Backbone as CSV, one residue per row, in Angstrom:
resi,resn,N_x,N_y,N_z,CA_x,CA_y,CA_z,C_x,C_y,C_z
1,MET,110.089,100.764,123.809,110.486,100.035,122.612,111.501,98.958,122.982
2,GLU,111.230,97.720,122.559,112.115,96.598,122.849,113.382,96.685,122.010
3,PRO,114.532,96.289,122.604,115.757,96.275,121.789,115.631,95.236,120.670
4,LYS,116.245,95.532,119.549,116.185,94.626,118.397,116.931,93.333,118.718
5,LYS,116.294,92.221,118.386,116.896,90.913,118.628,117.909,90.600,117.533
6,HIS,118.902,89.819,117.916,119.878,89.326,116.941,119.137,88.442,115.942
7,PRO,119.477,88.503,114.653,118.777,87.688,113.650,118.804,86.186,113.955
8,VAL,119.885,85.705,114.534,119.962,84.280,114.879,118.928,83.953,115.954
9,THR,118.770,84.846,116.910,117.775,84.656,117.967,116.379,84.610,117.371
10,GLU,116.098,85.507,116.445,114.779,85.547,115.823,114.469,84.245,115.093
11,VAL,115.421,83.756,114.318,115.222,82.510,113.574,115.033,81.347,114.542
12,PHE,115.866,81.291,115.579,115.762,80.219,116.565,114.387,80.220,117.225
13,GLU,113.931,81.380,117.647,112.630,81.473,118.319,111.491,81.012,117.424
14,ILE,111.536,81.402,116.174,110.496,81.007,115.222,110.449,79.489,115.088
15,HIS,111.609,78.880,114.910,111.642,77.431,114.680,111.379,76.627,115.943
16,LEU,111.844,77.106,117.071,111.535,76.398,118.318,110.046,76.480,118.617
17,GLN,109.453,77.634,118.389,108.014,77.768,118.604,107.238,76.842,117.673
18,ARG,107.681,76.742,116.430,107.026,75.844,115.472,107.131,74.395,115.954
19,TYR,108.299,74.012,116.469,108.495,72.666,117.002,107.536,72.411,118.161
20,LEU,107.460,73.354,119.086,106.572,73.202,120.244,105.108,73.146,119.811
21,ASP,104.728,73.974,118.842,103.358,73.948,118.330,103.038,72.595,117.682
22,ASP,104.003,72.052,116.948,103.799,70.762,116.278,103.617,69.619,117.272
23,LEU,104.178,69.758,118.455,104.021,68.718,119.473,102.586,68.626,119.981
24,GLY,101.865,69.720,119.884,100.488,69.731,120.367,100.443,69.482,121.863
25,ASP,99.721,68.449,122.260,99.556,68.137,123.683,100.684,67.272,124.242
26,VAL,101.623,66.872,123.407,102.738,66.045,123.865,103.768,66.955,124.534
27,ALA,104.184,66.581,125.736,105.166,67.386,126.475,106.539,67.261,125.823
28,PRO,107.236,68.374,125.633,108.583,68.298,125.066,109.545,67.665,126.069
29,THR,110.552,66.982,125.546,111.586,66.401,126.408,112.957,66.653,125.792
30,ASN,113.928,66.813,126.647,115.326,66.976,126.214,115.512,68.072,125.172
31,VAL,114.801,69.170,125.322,114.867,70.259,124.344,116.277,70.832,124.264
32,TYR,116.920,71.011,125.402,118.278,71.569,125.405,119.219,70.704,124.572
33,GLU,119.235,69.402,124.838,120.110,68.492,124.088,119.773,68.497,122.598
34,MET,118.477,68.519,122.266,118.056,68.532,120.877,118.578,69.779,120.164
35,VAL,118.444,70.925,120.819,118.882,72.181,120.201,120.394,72.177,120.004
36,ILE,121.136,71.814,121.045,122.603,71.795,120.937,123.037,70.824,119.838
37,ALA,122.453,69.636,119.817,122.812,68.648,118.798,122.473,69.143,117.394
38,SER,121.427,69.917,117.276,120.989,70.405,115.964,121.847,71.536,115.420
39,ILE,122.362,72.372,116.298,123.064,73.557,115.800,124.586,73.511,115.946
40,GLU,125.095,72.685,116.847,126.534,72.721,117.104,127.358,72.273,115.899
41,LYS,127.006,71.147,115.291,127.801,70.647,114.169,127.814,71.612,112.984
42,PRO,126.642,72.086,112.507,126.706,73.029,111.378,127.433,74.325,111.727
43,MET,127.318,74.768,112.980,128.040,75.967,113.393,129.546,75.730,113.298
44,LEU,130.004,74.592,113.810,131.431,74.263,113.762,131.912,74.149,112.316
45,GLN,131.118,73.518,111.472,131.499,73.375,110.063,131.668,74.737,109.394
46,LEU,130.708,75.612,109.603,130.761,76.928,108.962,131.921,77.772,109.488
47,ILE,132.136,77.732,110.791,133.230,78.519,111.366,134.579,77.975,110.904
48,MET,134.709,76.659,110.839,135.967,76.076,110.347,136.219,76.486,108.893
49,GLN,135.188,76.485,108.078,135.343,76.942,106.698,135.758,78.409,106.664
50,HIS,135.100,79.221,107.483,135.391,80.652,107.525,136.829,80.911,107.977
51,ALA,137.347,80.044,108.832,138.717,80.176,109.343,139.718,79.390,108.487
52,ASP,139.297,78.952,107.312,140.150,78.146,106.424,140.745,76.942,107.148
53,HIS,139.947,76.338,108.017,140.284,75.125,108.776,141.443,75.331,109.753
54,ASN,141.682,76.568,110.119,142.679,76.894,111.138,141.980,76.809,112.498
55,GLN,142.317,75.769,113.263,141.627,75.531,114.524,141.861,76.648,115.536
56,SER,143.037,77.202,115.575,143.310,78.292,116.520,142.449,79.509,116.204
57,LEU,142.356,79.838,114.926,141.547,80.978,114.511,140.062,80.691,114.746
58,ALA,139.620,79.491,114.419,138.220,79.120,114.645,137.871,79.178,116.126
59,ALA,138.771,78.705,116.976,138.546,78.758,118.420,138.412,80.206,118.873
60,GLN,139.230,81.064,118.316,139.151,82.492,118.654,137.805,83.056,118.218
61,TYR,137.361,82.735,117.007,136.060,83.210,116.525,134.931,82.759,117.446
62,LEU,135.035,81.532,117.935,133.984,80.954,118.766,134.086,81.351,120.231
63,GLY,135.225,81.889,120.621,135.429,82.226,122.027,135.674,80.985,122.868
64,LEU,136.281,79.976,122.241,136.578,78.722,122.920,138.083,78.526,123.040
65,ASN,138.465,77.690,123.987,139.840,77.228,124.064,140.062,76.289,122.877
66,ARG,141.256,76.309,122.296,141.532,75.464,121.128,141.320,73.986,121.437
67,ASN,141.687,73.544,122.634,141.493,72.136,123.003,140.007,71.775,123.089
68,THR,139.197,72.706,123.567,137.749,72.486,123.621,137.190,72.361,122.213
69,LEU,137.634,73.232,121.317,137.190,73.156,119.929,137.593,71.815,119.328
70,ARG,138.823,71.407,119.541,139.300,70.133,118.991,138.435,68.969,119.492
71,LYS,138.109,68.982,120.771,137.263,67.936,121.349,135.899,67.904,120.652
72,LYS,135.322,69.071,120.427,134.014,69.149,119.775,134.102,68.706,118.311
73,LEU,135.168,69.066,117.628,135.358,68.638,116.241,135.474,67.119,116.157
74,LEU,136.174,66.523,117.110,136.291,65.064,117.161,134.934,64.419,117.455
75,GLU,134.193,64.970,118.411,132.871,64.437,118.771,131.920,64.412,117.585
76,HIS,132.018,65.427,116.738,131.121,65.539,115.584,131.727,64.931,114.320
77,HIS,132.867,64.241,114.465,133.543,63.582,113.345,133.886,64.562,112.234
78,LEU,134.279,65.773,112.632,134.681,66.785,111.645,136.180,66.774,111.404
79,ILE,136.902,66.104,112.292,138.331,65.855,112.116,138.599,64.440,112.621
80,GLN,139.759,63.908,112.236,140.149,62.588,112.713,141.220,62.740,113.780
81,ASN,141.199,61.853,114.757,142.200,61.843,115.814,143.501,61.309,115.227
82,LYS,144.583,62.022,115.451,145.878,61.598,114.909,146.612,60.724,115.855
């Protein structure tokens, strides 16, 4: 019996497979970048909301260094540089 997959993994697999199926005979390109670009911003937004916009707490939730989180928030225009 296979171990149960995390629900996020299941959803990701379904949608990535659908994307690949939709491509048909066209070879996929830059899939890694596409996936990261698609999920990173909404993930950061939701975690920041969950942490009441406390960057230190959000970084802890994400398992990131606070400076790394800040850099990503700036990249996605979720905060402004002071």
